[in-house]
C-alpha positions, 0 to 999 in steps of 0.5 A: 709614233713613240720614237720621241717619247722613250726618253720620258719613260722611267727605267726599270727599277729593282725587282722584288719577289712577293711571296710566290707571285711573279713580280712585275718591276716597278719603274723609277719615277721620273722626278723622285725629288718631288716625293716626300717620304711617308710613314710607310715608305720603308714598305714601298718596295712592294711590287704588283703581284701578277694575279689579282682579284678583279672587283668589277660587278661584285655587288655589296656583301658579295664584294666583302666576302670575295675579298675575304676569300681572296686573302684567305687563299693567298691573294695580295692584289685587289683591283677596284674602282670608284665606278664599281660602287662597292668600295665601302663593302671592300673596305669592310674586309680591309678594316678587319684585322682578322681577315686582312693582312697588314696594309704594306703586304698587299696591293690595291689599285683603284680608278678615277671616274670620268666625272671627276676629271676636273683638276679641282675634283681629283684629290677629293675623288681619291680621298673618297676612295681611301675613306670607303676602302678604309686604307691610308694610301693606294698602290696604284691610281688609274685614270679609268677612261680617257674621257671627261664627263661634266660632273653633277649630271642627272642619273643616266645622263652623260655630257662630255666635258670639252674643256678638261684634257687628259693632261689637265687630269694627269697633272692633278694625279701627279700631285697625288703621288707627291702628297703620298695618297698613292704610290703610283699612277697610271691609265686605263683604256687609252689608245696609243695616241692618248698614251703618247700624249701623256708620255710626252708631257709627264713629270711622273709617268705611268706605272701601268696601263690597264686594258682589255686583253685576252686570247680573243683580243691579244693585241700582242704588239701593244703588249710588247711595246709596253714591256719594252718600255717598262709600263706594266700591262694589267689585263682586265677581262682576262677570261674573255667573254665570261663576264655576264656583262658581255652576254650577247656580244659576238654571238658567234663566239661561244664562252672561252671556257667551252672553246675546244682548243682551250679544253684540249690544252687544259687537258694536256696540262691537267688543269682547268680551262680558266687556269690555262687561260690565266696562265697564258696571260701571266706567261706573256708578261701581263698582270691578270685580274679575274673577277669572281665572288665564288670561293672555289673559283677564286682559289682555282684561279690562283692555281694558274700560277703553277701552269706553264707553256712551251714556246710552241704552245705559246705560238699555237695560242697566238693563232687563236686571236679573234681580235674581238673586243667586248667592252667598248662604250664609244657609241653610248658616250659619243666618243672615239675610243681605242683608236689604232687598236684591234676592234677599236671604234675606227677598226684601224689595226695597229702595227709595230711601226704605229707603236714607236 
């Protein structure tokens, strides 16, 4: 599928270490001549840290406190989105000289929501996010879903915008890089076919793809394809079904933190189950963004950087794949999502040949 797209994908850039984090390489943008230097361009060597604080479902003041805890613990990576409804609360910490590091020393990702896909709305959506966060630029701006909604609908009503394509939206996002509103752009929750469409037509190609992947939904072929082509994978829900939103889904699967396999493996490593699961995500080359608002758990998750596995242990973990997806709004939106991926809406399982 992807054989013709390889020439469009940026090559590997310089790897720079960020504190004690394991860095992910930043690809060179496809057309750097389009970029004007910004006042902070001297800091643009910053690489995405391999663990960040996920902010999904962090409510109001809890979001403010969680970011403060994270910065105090040593995190330098936040994963946000307009749809989370908490960016103004996150901004309270980012605007605090007492609690926030200098802007160029931490990474912020945010996401464009579905109702702002029309090209004329994209820049305004980014400006709203920057205003709420109280920062001058993002490090990464993602198209949250490959689905456009008509704007200005009544609450709870979803109407698909049939006239706005993902390419229309992507071209508007490229302009955000040219105007220095964000350093990089990327996608989230895309299928191989949808990602292929972007790659065949991009001037500034995706830096990263954020999607659900964890020990119960490993999607290893898809992860490997991204690594081979210098596209960073950001793993959301890296602790599988621990997010309260997923309660009741796949009732035959108990919480991963109570999984006997992982309890035994964590015991051998003298760490918690959460640390073991996150360490696996990091060692396989993905960026993990566990969500928590509890200080002790935020600190606990960061210590996953100290856990490593042998090749044999990594093979054993691979056998624990359940191919179980917990986040799939296909039915409620009336669209086809995750085509060609494990537990996607059409249940077609991808193979390596599908990803080329």
